[in-house]
DRENBAVEX-961120 format. One line per 8 residues: number of its first residue (from 0); their letters; for each residue x, z, y of C-alpha. Coordinates in steps of 0.05 Angstrom, whole numbers. Layout:
// residues N
NUM	A	X Z Y  ...
//
This chain:
// residues 119
0	XXXXXXXX	0 0 0  19 -10 72  -1 24 137  0 -25 194  18 -5 264  13 -52 323  51 -47 388  66 -88 450
8	XXXXXXXX	-3 -93 482  -16 -82 555  -41 -115 618  -18 -181 645  -40 -232 696  -65 -301 676  -7 -345 659  35 -287 637
16	XXXXXXXX	63 -269 569  61 -213 519  91 -203 450  53 -162 399  90 -131 340  63 -103 275  102 -63 225  86 -14 169
24	XXXXXXXX	99 60 165  102 56 89  116 3 38  140 -67 53  107 -127 85  152 -177 50  102 -199 -3  42 -203 44
32	XXXXXXXX	14 -259 86  2 -230 155  -51 -247 205  -74 -231 275  -148 -226 293  -184 -210 357  -242 -162 353  -230 -159 278
40	XXXXXXXX	-266 -224 262  -238 -278 308  -180 -313 276  -118 -320 319  -61 -335 272  -30 -322 204  37 -332 171  53 -336 97
48	XXXXXXXX	99 -288 62  162 -328 73  148 -349 144  149 -422 125  76 -435 140  39 -416 203  -32 -428 225  -68 -419 292
56	XXXXXXXX	-137 -417 320  -155 -476 364  -159 -435 427  -88 -409 420  -54 -469 390  7 -488 431  7 -422 470  17 -369 416
64	XXXXXXXX	72 -366 364  71 -322 302  136 -304 267  161 -251 220  226 -215 204  221 -190 133  286 -152 140  253 -111 195
72	XXXXXXXX	185 -110 161  154 -137 224  108 -193 246  105 -217 317  55 -254 360  86 -285 421  30 -300 471  46 -346 528
80	XXXXXXXX	5 -374 585  -48 -321 574  -118 -336 597  -174 -288 617  -210 -303 553  -150 -281 511  -162 -209 528  -188 -161 476
88	XXXXXXXX	-170 -117 418  -120 -150 372  -112 -129 300  -56 -142 251  -77 -153 179  -42 -160 112  -66 -204 55  -40 -198 -16
96	XXXXXXXX	-57 -271 -26  -32 -331 12  -67 -315 78  -132 -340 107  -171 -358 169  -225 -311 143  -219 -237 161  -254 -216 97
104	XXXXXXXX	-194 -239 55  -147 -187 84  -133 -122 49  -102 -78 102  -113 -71 177  -79 -38 235  -115 5 285  -117 -50 338
112	XXXXXXX	-82 -57 404  -110 -76 472  -90 -138 510  -118 -143 580  -113 -207 621  -136 -199 692  -118 -221 762
//
């Protein structure tokens, strides 16, 4: 089992950038596909266990980048050119399978972290 912990949220103006991180306080993330969701159900991005495959929601494609460092047991979400509509509560999730756009496929969830985009 893993216990996911997100960090890196905060407030930013439109056009700004933030990087979210997610790690585990127990176990290892190396064998999990890892995803990011907004408000639990809205797919943002996921990455497979090796980092060789990445997927993005249409609204963030080209602006967000997901990556992982298995040596550090951490997944990142680099968010650039943030828009007002990107604000919300972002959740990190771990899937024992190959990853999915569907939130219901994920087995473990973090507590969520707030991203606020405002002028």
